[in-house]
MARLOVO-687666 format. One record per residue: residue number from 0; x, y, z of N, C-alpha, C in turn. Coordinates in nm, 4 decimals, m for minus. Each point is the difference from the previous one (the first is absolute). Layout:
N
{NUM,{X,Y,Z},{X,Y,Z},{X,Y,Z}}
...
% end
This chain:
241
{0,{m4.2097,4.7288,3.0642},{m0.0057,m0.1159,0.0868},{0.1348,m0.0194,0.0697}}
{1,{m0.0037,m0.0152,0.1315},{0.1240,m0.0239,0.0745},{0.0518,m0.1403,m0.0287}}
{2,{0.1277,m0.0209,0.0312},{0.0636,m0.1280,m0.0297},{0.0610,m0.0613,0.1254}}
{3,{0.0020,m0.1319,0.0022},{0.0727,m0.0746,0.1019},{0.1256,m0.0549,m0.0657}}
{4,{0.1143,0.0509,0.0416},{0.1287,m0.0472,m0.0522},{0.0533,m0.1064,0.0957}}
{5,{m0.0074,m0.1245,m0.0411},{0.0381,m0.1120,0.0855},{0.1355,m0.0537,m0.0470}}
{6,{0.1020,0.0092,0.0859},{0.1349,m0.0438,m0.0349},{0.0177,m0.1433,0.0475}}
{7,{0.0221,m0.0923,m0.0954},{0.0050,m0.1425,0.0337},{0.1141,m0.0693,m0.0745}}
{8,{0.0673,m0.0899,0.0688},{0.0999,m0.0886,m0.0604},{0.0331,m0.1053,0.1056}}
{9,{m0.0153,m0.1271,m0.0364},{0.0181,m0.1070,0.0979},{0.1455,m0.0197,0.0399}}
{10,{0.0918,0.0521,m0.0782},{0.1416,m0.0143,0.0322},{0.0482,0.1210,0.0780}}
{11,{0.0761,m0.0229,0.1058},{0.0496,0.1092,0.0824},{0.1218,0.0676,m0.0608}}
{12,{0.0293,0.1194,0.0487},{0.1198,0.0712,m0.0409},{m0.0015,0.0584,m0.1391}}
{13,{m0.1190,0.0217,m0.0563},{m0.0081,0.0514,m0.1375},{m0.0210,0.1510,m0.0059}}
{14,{m0.0344,0.0629,0.1136},{m0.0202,0.1447,0.0007},{m0.1444,0.0433,0.0142}}
{15,{m0.0852,m0.0872,0.0551},{m0.1422,0.0335,0.0108},{m0.0245,0.1243,0.0851}}
{16,{0.0637,0.0043,0.1169},{m0.0255,0.1141,0.0888},{0.0547,0.1301,m0.0576}}
{17,{0.1083,m0.0089,m0.0770},{0.0494,0.1187,m0.0704},{m0.1064,0.0512,m0.0957}}
{18,{m0.0584,m0.0898,m0.0788},{m0.1026,0.0394,m0.0963},{m0.1217,0.0574,0.0722}}
{19,{m0.0413,m0.0642,0.1099},{m0.1161,0.0499,0.0750},{0.0270,0.1402,0.0538}}
{20,{0.1200,0.0220,0.0532},{0.0340,0.1321,0.0532},{0.0043,0.1047,m0.1109}}
{21,{0.0536,m0.0370,m0.1169},{0.0026,0.0933,m0.1127},{m0.1414,0.0359,m0.0448}}
{22,{m0.0861,m0.1003,m0.0087},{m0.1384,0.0248,m0.0404},{m0.0691,0.0955,0.0964}}
{23,{0.0184,m0.0254,0.1298},{m0.0657,0.0837,0.1003},{0.0475,0.1445,m0.0096}}
{24,{0.1305,0.0198,m0.0173},{0.0538,0.1364,m0.0104},{m0.0483,0.0687,m0.1276}}
{25,{m0.0018,m0.0744,m0.1096},{m0.0429,0.0565,m0.1276},{m0.1469,0.0429,0.0059}}
{26,{m0.0845,m0.0871,0.0537},{m0.1425,0.0315,0.0073},{m0.0257,0.1179,0.0934}}
{27,{0.0775,0.0087,0.1085},{m0.0180,0.1108,0.0941},{0.0335,0.1330,m0.0643}}
{28,{0.0942,0.0010,m0.0924},{0.0379,0.1253,m0.0656},{m0.1088,0.0488,m0.0945}}
{29,{m0.0958,m0.0861,m0.0295},{m0.1122,0.0430,m0.0820},{m0.1022,0.0812,0.0771}}
{30,{0.0207,0.0129,0.1317},{m0.0895,0.0855,0.0776},{m0.0823,m0.0714,0.1047}}
{31,{m0.0131,m0.1331,m0.0095},{m0.0805,m0.0745,0.0966},{0.0814,m0.1169,0.0539}}
{32,{0.0132,m0.0068,0.1319},{0.0735,m0.1105,0.0612},{m0.0728,m0.1311,m0.0282}}
{33,{0.0699,m0.1005,m0.0517},{m0.0652,m0.1291,m0.0204},{m0.0173,m0.0729,0.1324}}
{34,{m0.0927,m0.0924,0.0031},{m0.0115,m0.0923,0.1123},{0.1043,m0.1093,m0.0205}}
{35,{0.0949,m0.0121,0.0924},{0.1072,m0.0990,m0.0113},{m0.0228,m0.1108,0.1018}}
{36,{0.0057,m0.1244,m0.0455},{m0.0237,m0.1153,0.0869},{0.1174,m0.0962,m0.0130}}
{37,{0.0611,m0.0349,0.1125},{0.1119,m0.0943,0.0034},{m0.0545,m0.1368,0.0408}}
{38,{0.0135,m0.0982,m0.0901},{m0.0541,m0.1335,0.0232},{0.1063,m0.0957,0.0528}}
{39,{0.1198,0.0488,0.0244},{0.1089,m0.0856,0.0478},{m0.0153,m0.0222,0.1504}}
{40,{m0.0275,m0.1244,0.0434},{m0.0210,m0.0246,0.1430},{0.1289,m0.0116,0.0796}}
{41,{0.1147,m0.0053,m0.0681},{0.1270,m0.0232,0.0681},{0.0887,0.1243,m0.0025}}
{42,{0.0330,0.0475,m0.1203},{0.0965,0.1094,m0.0131},{m0.0636,0.1390,0.0014}}
{43,{m0.1214,0.0108,m0.0533},{m0.0717,0.1284,m0.0023},{0.0896,0.1124,m0.0517}}
{44,{0.0614,m0.0221,m0.1157},{0.0963,0.0967,m0.0530},{m0.0658,0.1329,m0.0345}}
{45,{m0.1083,m0.0041,m0.0743},{m0.0627,0.1255,m0.0432},{m0.0468,0.0812,0.1195}}
{46,{m0.0515,m0.0653,0.1024},{m0.0513,0.0740,0.1148},{0.1104,0.0681,0.0794}}
{47,{0.1261,m0.0300,m0.0323},{0.1109,0.0706,0.0624},{0.0185,0.1414,m0.0512}}
{48,{m0.0684,0.0351,m0.1084},{0.0080,0.1364,m0.0549},{m0.0963,0.0902,0.0776}}
{49,{0.0537,0.0776,0.0917},{m0.0849,0.0873,0.0816},{m0.0680,0.1072,m0.0854}}
{50,{0.0623,0.0377,m0.1104},{m0.0557,0.1048,m0.0845},{m0.1133,m0.0451,m0.0891}}
{51,{m0.0361,m0.1292,0.0049},{m0.1047,m0.0501,m0.0893},{m0.1284,m0.0402,0.0722}}
{52,{m0.0016,0.0068,0.1320},{m0.1210,m0.0325,0.0781},{m0.0590,m0.1336,m0.0434}}
{53,{0.0818,m0.1041,0.0086},{m0.0406,m0.1328,m0.0471},{m0.0809,m0.0730,0.1075}}
{54,{m0.1043,m0.0685,m0.0420},{m0.0793,m0.0837,0.0895},{0.0458,m0.1455,m0.0117}}
{55,{m0.0084,m0.0725,0.1105},{0.0314,m0.1430,m0.0014},{m0.1279,m0.0794,0.0239}}
{56,{0.0076,m0.1301,m0.0251},{m0.1170,m0.0851,0.0189},{0.0005,m0.0618,0.1393}}
{57,{m0.1188,m0.0280,0.0553},{m0.0092,m0.0586,0.1341},{0.0208,m0.1513,m0.0019}}
{58,{0.1234,m0.0417,m0.0211},{0.0276,m0.1436,m0.0043},{m0.0242,m0.0637,0.1366}}
{59,{m0.0582,m0.1199,m0.0027},{m0.0158,m0.0772,0.1225},{0.1338,m0.0626,0.0352}}
{60,{0.0354,m0.0015,0.1271},{0.1327,m0.0456,0.0420},{0.0313,m0.1424,m0.0435}}
{61,{m0.1013,m0.0842,m0.0082},{0.0244,m0.1407,m0.0335},{m0.0186,m0.0309,m0.1476}}
{62,{m0.0390,0.0995,m0.0774},{m0.0295,m0.0276,m0.1410},{0.0253,0.1252,m0.0824}}
{63,{0.1173,0.0054,m0.0676},{0.0348,0.1152,m0.0812},{m0.0998,0.0210,m0.1141}}
{64,{m0.0674,m0.1076,m0.0430},{m0.0832,0.0096,m0.1187},{m0.1470,m0.0204,0.0327}}
{65,{m0.0400,0.0560,0.1120},{m0.1393,0.0004,0.0405},{m0.0798,0.0793,m0.1035}}
{66,{m0.0994,m0.0638,m0.0595},{m0.0781,0.0674,m0.1050},{m0.0681,0.1252,0.0515}}
{67,{m0.0215,0.0095,0.1317},{m0.0657,0.1198,0.0536},{0.0865,0.1247,m0.0184}}
{68,{0.1319,m0.0203,m0.0016},{0.0879,0.1145,m0.0257},{m0.0187,0.0507,m0.1426}}
{69,{m0.0139,m0.0916,m0.0956},{m0.0243,0.0396,m0.1386},{m0.1388,0.0627,m0.0145}}
{70,{m0.0975,m0.0516,0.0781},{m0.1319,0.0643,0.0014},{0.0124,0.1460,0.0426}}
{71,{0.0804,0.0226,0.1041},{0.0187,0.1362,0.0501},{0.0656,0.0888,m0.1048}}
{72,{0.0925,m0.0573,m0.0767},{0.0650,0.0772,m0.1062},{m0.1022,0.0438,m0.1045}}
{73,{m0.0843,m0.0928,m0.0451},{m0.1005,0.0354,m0.1008},{m0.0992,0.1015,0.0553}}
{74,{m0.0311,m0.0103,0.1280},{m0.0919,0.0965,0.0610},{0.0591,0.1404,m0.0046}}
{75,{0.1290,0.0126,0.0315},{0.0653,0.1306,m0.0045},{0.0003,0.0560,m0.1421}}
{76,{0.0262,m0.0868,m0.0977},{0.0028,0.0443,m0.1392},{m0.1390,0.0456,m0.0442}}
{77,{m0.1027,m0.0760,0.0399},{m0.1367,0.0333,m0.0396},{m0.0442,0.1342,0.0578}}
{78,{0.0551,0.0383,0.1151},{m0.0444,0.1208,0.0681},{0.0743,0.1256,m0.0439}}
{79,{0.0983,m0.0126,m0.0877},{0.0751,0.1176,m0.0427},{m0.0240,0.0298,m0.1470}}
{80,{0.0082,0.1286,m0.0320},{m0.0077,0.0405,m0.1404},{0.1390,0.0317,m0.0549}}
{81,{0.1030,m0.0195,0.0843},{0.1371,0.0299,m0.0403},{0.0617,m0.1168,m0.0764}}
{82,{0.1104,0.0285,m0.0694},{0.0817,m0.1076,m0.0535},{0.0600,m0.0782,0.1165}}
{83,{0.0311,m0.1265,m0.0256},{0.0486,m0.0897,0.1045},{0.1288,m0.0664,m0.0475}}
{84,{0.0949,m0.0174,0.0917},{0.1210,m0.0776,m0.0262},{0.0055,m0.1132,0.1015}}
{85,{0.0064,m0.1232,m0.0487},{0.0090,m0.1182,0.0864},{0.1358,m0.0655,m0.0230}}
{86,{0.0785,m0.0123,0.1066},{0.1305,m0.0662,m0.0081},{m0.0134,m0.1399,0.0565}}
{87,{0.0099,m0.0994,m0.0876},{m0.0136,m0.1397,0.0407},{0.1368,m0.0650,0.0049}}
{88,{0.0346,m0.0611,0.1135},{0.1293,m0.0660,0.0141},{0.0034,m0.1305,m0.0785}}
{89,{0.1194,m0.0571,m0.0142},{0.0133,m0.1297,m0.0663},{m0.0809,m0.1061,0.0731}}
{90,{0.0019,0.0042,0.1338},{m0.0707,m0.1020,0.0779},{m0.1516,0.0167,m0.0072}}
{91,{m0.0468,0.1222,m0.0180},{m0.1439,0.0245,m0.0046},{m0.0565,m0.0018,m0.1408}}
{92,{0.0859,m0.0035,m0.1017},{m0.0451,0.0133,m0.1390},{m0.1000,m0.1089,m0.0387}}
{93,{0.0362,m0.1255,0.0181},{m0.0876,m0.1086,m0.0434},{m0.1268,m0.0104,0.0843}}
{94,{0.0080,0.0139,0.1353},{m0.1255,0.0017,0.0765},{m0.0932,0.1133,m0.0407}}
{95,{0.0549,0.1181,m0.0262},{m0.0833,0.1117,m0.0427},{m0.0626,m0.0282,m0.1358}}
{96,{0.0783,m0.0541,m0.0916},{m0.0526,m0.0332,m0.1320},{m0.1111,m0.1039,0.0108}}
{97,{0.0230,m0.1023,0.0839},{m0.1017,m0.1042,0.0202},{m0.1276,0.0615,0.0565}}
{98,{0.0146,0.0906,0.0939},{m0.1170,0.0651,0.0593},{m0.0758,0.0831,m0.1035}}
{99,{0.0723,0.0837,m0.0754},{m0.0652,0.0880,m0.0956},{m0.0690,m0.0759,m0.1126}}
{100,{0.0538,m0.1196,m0.0320},{m0.0594,m0.0803,m0.1074},{m0.1119,m0.0903,0.0509}}
{101,{m0.0213,m0.0036,0.1315},{m0.0968,m0.0931,0.0581},{m0.1374,0.0613,0.0217}}
{102,{m0.0950,m0.0844,0.0424},{m0.1389,0.0444,0.0167},{m0.0192,0.1002,0.1131}}
{103,{0.0867,m0.0041,0.1028},{m0.0166,0.0905,0.1135},{0.0114,0.1465,m0.0435}}
{104,{0.0891,0.0251,m0.0966},{0.0244,0.1383,m0.0431},{m0.0849,0.0417,m0.1186}}
{105,{m0.0655,m0.0942,m0.0666},{m0.0661,0.0317,m0.1275},{m0.1037,0.1111,0.0147}}
{106,{m0.0895,m0.0137,0.0975},{m0.1048,0.1016,0.0178},{0.0591,0.1339,0.0415}}
{107,{0.1003,m0.0042,0.0870},{0.0619,0.1245,0.0454},{0.0666,0.0730,m0.1164}}
{108,{0.0705,m0.0747,m0.0845},{0.0667,0.0618,m0.1146},{m0.1009,0.0604,m0.0963}}
{109,{m0.1149,m0.0651,m0.0149},{m0.1021,0.0498,m0.0919},{m0.0549,0.1357,0.0450}}
{110,{0.0053,0.0277,0.1311},{m0.0543,0.1253,0.0521},{0.1042,0.1119,0.0048}}
{111,{0.1256,m0.0337,m0.0265},{0.1056,0.1007,0.0030},{0.0143,0.0618,m0.1382}}
{112,{m0.0100,0.1320,m0.0080},{0.0011,0.0671,m0.1296},{0.1404,0.0267,m0.0532}}
{113,{0.1020,m0.0245,0.0799},{0.1363,0.0266,m0.0443},{0.0410,m0.0949,m0.1133}}
{114,{0.0885,0.0486,m0.0833},{0.0603,m0.0840,m0.1033},{0.1305,m0.0588,0.0553}}
{115,{0.0219,m0.1293,m0.0203},{0.1166,m0.0672,0.0562},{0.1130,m0.0063,m0.1028}}
{116,{0.1192,0.0383,0.0451},{0.1218,m0.0109,m0.0804},{0.1021,m0.0778,0.0830}}
{117,{0.0520,m0.1082,m0.0539},{0.0994,m0.0805,0.0714},{0.1391,0.0350,m0.0520}}
{118,{0.0868,0.0385,0.0914},{0.1394,0.0289,m0.0318},{0.0827,m0.1206,0.0433}}
{119,{0.0771,m0.0560,m0.0915},{0.0844,m0.1130,0.0360},{0.1386,0.0191,m0.0587}}
{120,{0.0993,m0.0576,0.0661},{0.1389,0.0222,m0.0380},{0.0588,m0.1209,m0.0700}}
{121,{0.0790,0.0275,m0.1024},{0.0797,m0.1025,m0.0674},{0.1460,0.0328,0.0294}}
{122,{0.0656,m0.0873,0.0726},{0.1384,0.0245,0.0413},{0.0970,m0.0616,m0.1004}}
{123,{0.1146,0.0651,m0.0163},{0.1015,m0.0524,m0.0910},{0.0813,m0.1110,0.0643}}
{124,{0.0892,m0.0588,m0.0790},{0.0891,m0.1034,0.0511},{m0.0703,m0.1322,0.0237}}
{125,{0.0396,m0.0757,0.1035},{m0.0539,m0.1348,0.0224},{m0.1507,m0.0036,0.0234}}
{126,{m0.0577,0.1097,0.0482},{m0.1433,0.0017,0.0296},{m0.0849,0.0424,m0.1193}}
{127,{0.0614,0.0221,m0.1154},{m0.0725,0.0569,m0.1131},{m0.1207,m0.0841,m0.0408}}
{128,{0.0213,m0.1274,m0.0307},{m0.1112,m0.0825,m0.0460},{m0.1034,m0.0229,0.1094}}
{129,{0.0458,m0.0206,0.1234},{m0.0933,m0.0219,0.1097},{m0.0937,0.1188,0.0176}}
{130,{0.0555,0.1197,m0.0032},{m0.0839,0.1175,0.0227},{m0.0875,0.0322,m0.1203}}
{131,{0.0492,m0.0276,m0.1210},{m0.0841,0.0199,m0.1182},{m0.1157,m0.0996,m0.0003}}
{132,{0.0291,m0.1249,0.0345},{m0.1067,m0.0996,0.0091},{m0.0951,0.0321,0.1153}}
{133,{0.0528,0.0643,0.1057},{m0.0864,0.0438,0.1088},{m0.1030,0.1003,m0.0482}}
{134,{0.0398,0.0896,m0.0901},{m0.0962,0.0925,m0.0615},{m0.1086,m0.0768,m0.0738}}
{135,{0.0404,m0.1011,m0.0788},{m0.0975,m0.0775,m0.0768},{m0.0998,m0.0705,0.0918}}
{136,{0.0480,m0.0490,0.1133},{m0.0905,m0.0655,0.0953},{m0.0987,0.0992,0.0601}}
{137,{0.0473,0.1196,0.0297},{m0.0904,0.1030,0.0502},{m0.1052,0.0355,m0.1046}}
{138,{0.0434,0.0190,m0.1231},{m0.0924,0.0376,m0.1069},{m0.1063,m0.1067,m0.0225}}
{139,{0.0375,m0.1258,0.0184},{m0.0946,m0.1092,m0.0205},{m0.1071,m0.0039,0.1088}}
{140,{0.0311,0.0554,0.1180},{m0.0940,m0.0073,0.1122},{m0.0856,0.1250,0.0155}}
{141,{0.0530,0.1157,m0.0413},{m0.0767,0.1229,0.0162},{m0.1078,0.0103,m0.1074}}
{142,{m0.1120,0.0690,0.0285},{m0.1051,0.0188,m0.1015},{0.0541,0.0656,m0.1261}}
{143,{m0.0638,m0.0267,m0.1090},{0.0461,0.0471,m0.1303},{0.0113,0.1523,m0.0072}}
{144,{m0.0836,0.0695,0.0748},{0.0016,0.1466,m0.0060},{0.1206,0.0602,0.0715}}
{145,{0.0696,m0.0774,0.0810},{0.1145,0.0524,0.0751},{0.1159,0.0293,m0.0942}}
{146,{0.0631,0.1141,0.0206},{0.1166,0.0365,m0.0795},{0.1267,m0.0136,0.0840}}
{147,{0.1122,m0.0209,m0.0707},{0.1277,m0.0253,0.0659},{0.1041,0.1027,m0.0423}}
{148,{0.0842,0.0364,0.0958},{0.1191,0.0782,m0.0276},{0.1195,m0.0875,0.0366}}
{149,{0.0851,m0.0272,m0.0975},{0.1202,m0.0793,0.0236},{0.1182,0.0922,0.0259}}
{150,{0.0660,m0.0224,0.1115},{0.1203,0.0740,0.0351},{0.1204,m0.0896,m0.0217}}
{151,{0.0914,0.0424,m0.0854},{0.1210,m0.0775,m0.0265},{0.1117,0.0516,0.0901}}
{152,{0.0570,m0.0906,0.0798},{0.1028,0.0383,0.0961},{0.1333,m0.0663,m0.0366}}
{153,{0.0972,0.0780,m0.0483},{0.1275,m0.0574,m0.0460},{0.1019,m0.0203,0.1115}}
{154,{m0.0396,0.0224,0.1251},{0.0974,0.0003,0.1095},{0.0786,m0.1313,0.0089}}
{155,{m0.0678,m0.1134,m0.0240},{0.0646,m0.1307,0.0172},{0.0603,m0.0550,m0.1282}}
{156,{m0.0152,0.0687,m0.1122},{0.0612,m0.0491,m0.1228},{m0.0839,0.0289,m0.1229}}
{157,{0.0354,m0.0674,m0.1087},{m0.0631,0.0258,m0.1300},{m0.1465,m0.0420,m0.0007}}
{158,{m0.0810,0.0797,m0.0682},{m0.1428,m0.0268,m0.0137},{m0.0251,m0.0729,m0.1318}}
{159,{0.0554,m0.1197,m0.0096},{m0.0141,m0.0781,m0.1231},{0.0237,m0.1472,0.0293}}
{160,{m0.0469,m0.0841,m0.0938},{0.0210,m0.1446,0.0077},{0.0392,m0.0493,m0.1384}}
{161,{0.1181,m0.0584,m0.0090},{0.0520,m0.0490,m0.1287},{m0.0067,0.1083,m0.1075}}
{162,{0.0361,0.1196,0.0394},{0.0056,0.1111,m0.0941},{m0.1330,0.0667,m0.0298}}
{163,{m0.1071,m0.0455,0.0631},{m0.1324,0.0580,m0.0248},{m0.0448,0.0821,0.1197}}
{164,{m0.0475,0.1214,m0.0273},{m0.0506,0.0857,0.1049},{m0.1426,m0.0342,0.0380}}
{165,{m0.0526,0.0749,0.0945},{m0.1334,m0.0262,0.0542},{m0.1061,m0.0093,m0.1093}}
{166,{m0.0007,0.0974,m0.0904},{m0.1095,0.0098,m0.0963},{m0.0014,m0.1120,m0.1032}}
{167,{0.1090,m0.0755,m0.0109},{0.0062,m0.1094,m0.0965},{m0.0430,m0.1339,0.0584}}
{168,{m0.0176,m0.0075,0.1297},{m0.0240,m0.1281,0.0665},{m0.1490,m0.0297,0.0141}}
{169,{m0.0366,m0.1304,0.0017},{m0.1418,m0.0395,0.0012},{m0.0806,0.0579,0.1158}}
{170,{0.0586,0.0075,0.1196},{m0.0745,0.0502,0.1158},{m0.0492,0.1422,m0.0242}}
{171,{0.0808,0.0803,m0.0670},{m0.0394,0.1369,m0.0330},{m0.0993,0.0005,m0.1161}}
{172,{0.0308,m0.0735,m0.1052},{m0.0834,0.0008,m0.1200},{m0.1429,m0.0448,0.0291}}
{173,{m0.0137,m0.0993,0.0865},{m0.1329,m0.0542,0.0297},{m0.0909,0.1031,0.0667}}
{174,{0.0594,0.0903,0.0769},{m0.0808,0.0948,0.0773},{0.0258,0.1448,m0.0388}}
{175,{0.0592,0.0231,m0.1147},{0.0425,0.1357,m0.0365},{m0.1167,0.0978,m0.0102}}
{176,{m0.1179,m0.0464,m0.0376},{m0.1154,0.0898,m0.0141},{m0.0422,0.0597,0.1338}}
{177,{0.0423,m0.0624,0.1087},{m0.0405,0.0471,0.1330},{0.1075,0.0856,0.0669}}
{178,{0.1113,0.0212,m0.0671},{0.1100,0.0764,0.0578},{m0.0198,0.1482,m0.0321}}
{179,{m0.0221,0.0776,0.1025},{m0.0213,0.1442,m0.0168},{0.1306,0.0723,m0.0274}}
{180,{0.1086,m0.0468,0.0612},{0.1291,0.0668,m0.0181},{0.1127,m0.0950,0.0373}}
{181,{0.1145,0.0231,m0.0609},{0.1229,m0.0730,0.0291},{0.1015,0.1041,0.0459}}
{182,{0.0312,0.0004,0.1287},{0.0879,0.1009,0.0583},{0.1334,m0.0633,0.0401}}
{183,{0.1023,0.0818,0.0026},{0.1343,m0.0500,0.0302},{0.0603,0.0781,0.1160}}
{184,{0.0313,m0.0713,0.1073},{0.0783,0.0626,0.1057},{0.1408,0.0219,m0.0539}}
{185,{0.0612,0.1134,0.0272},{0.1312,0.0299,m0.0597},{0.1113,m0.0857,0.0604}}
{186,{0.0986,m0.0313,m0.0835},{0.1225,m0.0644,0.0476},{0.0911,0.1101,0.0524}}
{187,{0.0155,0.0089,0.1294},{0.0675,0.1134,0.0624},{0.1440,m0.0326,0.0367}}
{188,{0.0850,0.1005,m0.0083},{0.1382,m0.0128,0.0445},{m0.0012,m0.0171,0.1522}}
{189,{0.0520,m0.1131,0.0518},{m0.0078,m0.0238,0.1447},{0.0746,0.1018,0.0845}}
{190,{0.0925,0.0724,m0.0607},{0.0788,0.0971,0.0763},{m0.0665,0.1368,0.0065}}
{191,{m0.1003,0.0243,m0.0851},{m0.0627,0.1324,m0.0033},{m0.1517,m0.0118,0.0171}}
{192,{m0.0733,m0.0059,m0.1121},{m0.1457,m0.0052,0.0082},{m0.0492,m0.1239,0.0736}}
{193,{0.0670,m0.1135,m0.0205},{m0.0402,m0.1220,0.0684},{0.0126,0.0133,0.1507}}
{194,{0.1048,0.0649,0.0441},{0.0201,0.0223,0.1432},{m0.1056,0.0949,0.0553}}
{195,{m0.0338,0.1002,m0.0783},{m0.1030,0.0948,0.0428},{m0.1346,m0.0697,0.0185}}
{196,{m0.0392,m0.0795,m0.0988},{m0.1288,m0.0699,0.0091},{0.0008,m0.1011,0.1138}}
{197,{0.1108,m0.0711,0.0169},{0.0100,m0.0968,0.1095},{m0.0186,0.0683,0.1348}}
{198,{0.0567,0.1197,0.0142},{m0.0158,0.0736,0.1251},{m0.1444,0.0365,0.0278}}
{199,{m0.0721,0.0413,m0.1032},{m0.1416,0.0331,0.0167},{m0.0798,m0.1229,0.0427}}
{200,{0.0307,m0.1144,m0.0600},{m0.0730,m0.1223,0.0317},{0.0287,m0.0463,0.1423}}
{201,{0.1257,0.0054,0.0391},{0.0367,m0.0449,0.1335},{m0.0627,0.0857,0.1088}}
{202,{m0.0081,0.1304,m0.0249},{m0.0550,0.0916,0.1004},{m0.1513,0.0191,m0.0141}}
{203,{m0.0599,m0.0632,m0.1028},{m0.1430,0.0142,m0.0264},{m0.0389,0.1471,m0.0142}}
{204,{0.0754,0.0698,m0.0856},{m0.0260,0.1419,m0.0233},{m0.0593,0.0198,m0.1389}}
{205,{m0.0977,0.0885,m0.0109},{m0.0464,0.0406,m0.1316},{0.1031,0.0956,m0.0595}}
{206,{m0.0105,0.0223,m0.1310},{0.0911,0.0953,m0.0635},{m0.0141,0.1384,0.0626}}
{207,{m0.1236,0.0437,0.0202},{m0.0211,0.1345,0.0517},{0.0556,0.0160,0.1416}}
{208,{m0.0185,m0.1040,0.0828},{0.0549,0.0060,0.1352},{0.1522,0.0107,m0.0041}}
{209,{0.0628,m0.0838,m0.0816},{0.1460,m0.0034,m0.0042},{0.0569,0.1304,m0.0542}}
{210,{m0.0648,0.0561,m0.1021},{0.0527,0.1234,m0.0592},{m0.0163,0.1202,0.0922}}
{211,{m0.0867,m0.0130,0.0999},{m0.0195,0.1098,0.0950},{0.0942,m0.0093,0.1200}}
{212,{0.0790,m0.1059,0.0077},{0.0881,m0.0196,0.1152},{0.1312,0.0761,m0.0213}}
{213,{0.0368,0.0889,0.0931},{0.1190,0.0834,m0.0197},{0.1310,m0.0786,m0.0050}}
{214,{0.0023,m0.1209,0.0573},{0.1250,m0.0771,m0.0015},{0.0363,m0.0539,m0.1374}}
{215,{m0.0958,0.0019,m0.0935},{0.0305,m0.0412,m0.1363},{0.0525,0.1205,m0.0776}}
{216,{0.1185,m0.0149,m0.0552},{0.0616,0.1095,m0.0735},{m0.0686,0.0292,m0.1323}}
{217,{0.0444,0.1049,m0.0649},{m0.0606,0.0433,m0.1257},{0.0079,m0.1082,m0.1064}}
{218,{0.1159,m0.0640,m0.0154},{0.0170,m0.1027,m0.1021},{m0.0908,m0.1192,0.0268}}
{219,{m0.0113,m0.0392,0.1280},{m0.0860,m0.1125,0.0355},{m0.1462,0.0324,m0.0285}}
{220,{m0.0424,0.1194,0.0324},{m0.1386,0.0389,m0.0274},{m0.0267,0.0069,m0.1497}}
{221,{0.1014,0.0390,m0.0764},{m0.0148,0.0039,m0.1456},{m0.0185,m0.1409,m0.0556}}
{222,{0.0770,m0.0949,0.0527},{m0.0167,m0.1398,m0.0439},{m0.1414,m0.0494,0.0309}}
{223,{m0.0472,0.0312,0.1190},{m0.1354,m0.0414,0.0379},{m0.1037,0.0583,m0.0943}}
{224,{0.0144,0.1276,m0.0316},{m0.0958,0.0659,m0.0881},{0.0011,m0.0619,m0.1389}}
{225,{0.1185,m0.0314,m0.0511},{0.0096,m0.0620,m0.1319},{m0.0612,m0.1393,m0.0009}}
{226,{0.0253,m0.0768,0.1055},{m0.0596,m0.1336,0.0106},{m0.1520,0.0090,0.0052}}
{227,{m0.0484,0.0907,0.0822},{m0.1443,0.0172,0.0129},{m0.0631,0.0354,m0.1345}}
{228,{0.0603,0.0929,m0.0720},{m0.0539,0.0407,m0.1296},{m0.0024,m0.1162,m0.0986}}
{229,{0.1099,m0.0762,m0.0038},{0.0089,m0.1107,m0.0952},{m0.1047,m0.1074,0.0292}}
{230,{m0.0184,m0.0335,0.1281},{m0.0964,m0.1031,0.0360},{m0.1433,0.0485,m0.0170}}
{231,{m0.0268,0.1229,0.0400},{m0.1349,0.0531,m0.0143},{m0.0377,0.0209,m0.1461}}
{232,{0.0980,0.0286,m0.0854},{m0.0284,0.0166,m0.1427},{m0.0553,m0.1288,m0.0593}}
{233,{0.0561,m0.1144,0.0437},{m0.0502,m0.1294,m0.0476},{m0.1433,m0.0223,0.0453}}
{234,{m0.0284,0.0355,0.1250},{m0.1357,m0.0166,0.0528},{m0.0970,0.0921,m0.0727}}
{235,{0.0438,0.1180,m0.0374},{m0.0849,0.0893,m0.0791},{m0.0370,m0.0654,m0.1326}}
{236,{0.0993,m0.0599,m0.0661},{m0.0272,m0.0658,m0.1289},{m0.0902,m0.1215,0.0156}}
{237,{0.0088,m0.0663,0.1159},{m0.0809,m0.1195,0.0235},{m0.1439,0.0342,0.0351}}
{238,{m0.0299,0.1287,0.0227},{m0.1350,0.0466,0.0318},{m0.0580,m0.0753,0.1191}}
{239,{0.0756,m0.0037,0.1099},{m0.0455,m0.0759,0.1159},{m0.1036,0.0750,0.0840}}
{240,{m0.0133,0.1323,m0.0199},{m0.0998,0.0742,0.0790},{m0.1405,m0.0365,m0.0421}}
% end
């Protein structure tokens, strides 16, 4: 059964588009290009990746959250047998969740054979509790059969509250049976690997595209390859295919 990997987090700046791009690249290496859909009506970050053939939604100029755009998204998903990656922006997260949980989408979802997996990010530092509680809110609204992948992002600081990590806190404990995997984005040295990853994100390049570019030296390509292996290894363990 194919899967719909929906990346959601109501708070901005947590790394959603990074996760969506990683998922798309990982799934493509399995032999079949996933259907990638960018739900961001403003920034359209994922659709900036030319190597991923991302589709965007037909937003109406006067209404970013026209339910007909979400109807079109479900129609595309229903018509494909491929895995799907949906990148939902912070601004579109709650409207999309409201739509998917409402009566308009109920019949359409019942006819879609894909299994849904929601990927959400927990950011370190000041946003830690907000983003962890954001996961709990998502879990409370999605159907019981939906599984979650939690991505821990240490970029902004420690992933703990009063000395307790994610797995010790009520928001995690309450929904732990629905968590398929707990993945960790690496804490990268900003002068080396962090700079390499930042460059890929800014230029909207996949790992394979960047490693094929002659202007990147041997050491830089080696860093890219190591990063790719480390991130894809986590996705392999999470069984996201």
